[in-house]
C-alpha positions, -999 to +999 in steps of 0.1 A: +736-404+241+771-389+234+791-377+264+787-340+269+814-316+281+818-279+277+851-285+258+838-311+234+818-304+203+806-332+179+798-311+149+798-276+133+776-249+148+740-249+135+735-226+105+713-195+111+679-198+095+684-189+058+653-168+054+664-150+022+672-183+005+638-197+016+619-167+002+638-171-031+627-207-031+591-198-025+592-172-054+608-199-076+580-223-070+553-196-076+570-187-109+578-223-120+547-243-111+522-214-103+515-219-067+487-196-059+487-201-021+515-196+003+536-226+015+530-229+052+557-237+078+547-259+107+568-259+139+564-282+169+570-264+202+576-288+231+580-264+261+561-234+274+593-214+271+597-222+234+560-215+228+561-181+246+592-171+227+579-180+193+573-146+176+537-148+164+504-141+181+484-169+197+452-177+179+421-160+194+393-185+186+394-223+186+391-241+153+404-271+134+441-274+126+433-277+088+414-244+090+445-228+106+466-241+078+442-228+052+442-193+068+480-192+067+481-204+031+452-182+017+452-152+040+489-150+051+479-152+088+504-169+110+495-181+145+505-204+173+481-226+192+478-250+221+454-279+229+426-256+240+426-239+206+418-271+186+384-284+176+394-317+161+409-346+181+424-360+150+450-333+152+453-331+189+463-368+191+484-367+159+505-339+174+506-354+210+488-323+224+468-349+243+467-386+248+444-408+226+415-429+240+405-465+239+376-456+217+399-441+191+426-468+192+401-497+192+387-484+159+353-476+173+356-439+165+367-446+129+340-473+125+313-448+136+321-427+105+307-455+083+338-454+061+350-489+070+332-523+066+339-536+100+354-527+134+385-547+127+390-529+094+386-495+112+411-506+138+437-516+112+432-482+095+437-464+128+469-483+135+482-472+101+478-435+109+511-418+118+506-401+151+529-385+176+507-396+206+525-430+203+559-413+210+571-408+246+570-370+243+541-346+246+538-314+226+530-280+242+520-261+211+522-256+173+532-227+152+515-224+118+530-196+097+533-186+060+568-197+051+578-163+038+571-150+073+591-176+092+621-163+111+633-196+124+635-231+110+601-249+107+598-286+109+575-293+080+563-273+049+528-278+035+519-267+000+483-267-013+485-279-049+466-293-078+476-326-095+500-310-120+518-291-092+520-322-071+536-341-101+562-313-105+571-314-068+575-351-070+598-346-100+617-321-080+621-346-052+633-373-075+658-351-094+685-354-068+674-385-049+665-409-077+638-423-053+600-424-056+583-409-026+570-435-002+535-420-002+515-424+030+479-417+017+446-430+031+421-402+028+420-400+066+435-373+088+449-358+056+462-325+069+473-335+104+488-369+099+495-373+062+509-338+055+524-329+089+533-359+110+543-382+082+570-360+067+580-350+102+586-386+113+599-401+080+620-372+068+604-377+033+580-359+010+544-370+012+514-363-011+478-363+001+444-361-015+432-347+019+403-362+038+365-358+042+368-336+073+392-310+059+373-309+026+341-301+045+356-277+070+379-258+046+357-261+016+386-270-006+380-272-044+375-307-057+408-305-075+428-294-044+454-317-029+486-310-010+523-319-005+541-320+028+579-317+029+604-318+058+622-285+059+655-301+052+644-311+017+627-279+007+657-262-011+667-294-028+632-301-040+629-265-053+661-268-072+649-300-087+616-284-097+634-256-115+658-281-132+629-301-146+608-273-160+594-284-194+597-264-225+561-268-235 
């Protein structure tokens, strides 16, 4: 860690949250690629103080994380939540709201879904899931807010898309970077791991075809998929999407 002293600064002051620019980006994406649902900002809150200060209401009833995201995207309802508000241990372990268990990490839980041919296969799949419970930090709560309503910088932005919209967002990402996204996709823990934790940890865009649980709980259309972007890339990706708008 760098040495700290009241008379020493290592960089420029942090920029205030550019809310007006972000709203312009949201409107650009709606006009350019026809997003019909609101992009959703996800913020990890690591202390009770940060959680209490976050300026949205706490959710009233417990439900799954993916349902909370859907409500923010489709209904414009932003909330914050803690462990007790979640009804899916996929999200609670992915976000380090609680520790995982031997049953989950051994692959036994995944194997019980009858989606993998053996316990060893299920364990390998579990090990491949990006999850914050493996980090030496616990999370106190999460804020899930329509991006246009955010008043402070979120960590990750989730956009519900179709295949064409996903393609255009990938083009937008590549416009400035010249890199293909390193897609982390496994049709398991689509909303919590693939769309939230993966971009949060890697700092890169991710594309997901979702997972069986969120498709059942949220009743997504068969053509629905989603893109997760770390906040730091959002304006750049939006600029790239606008620059690659086809003439047809």
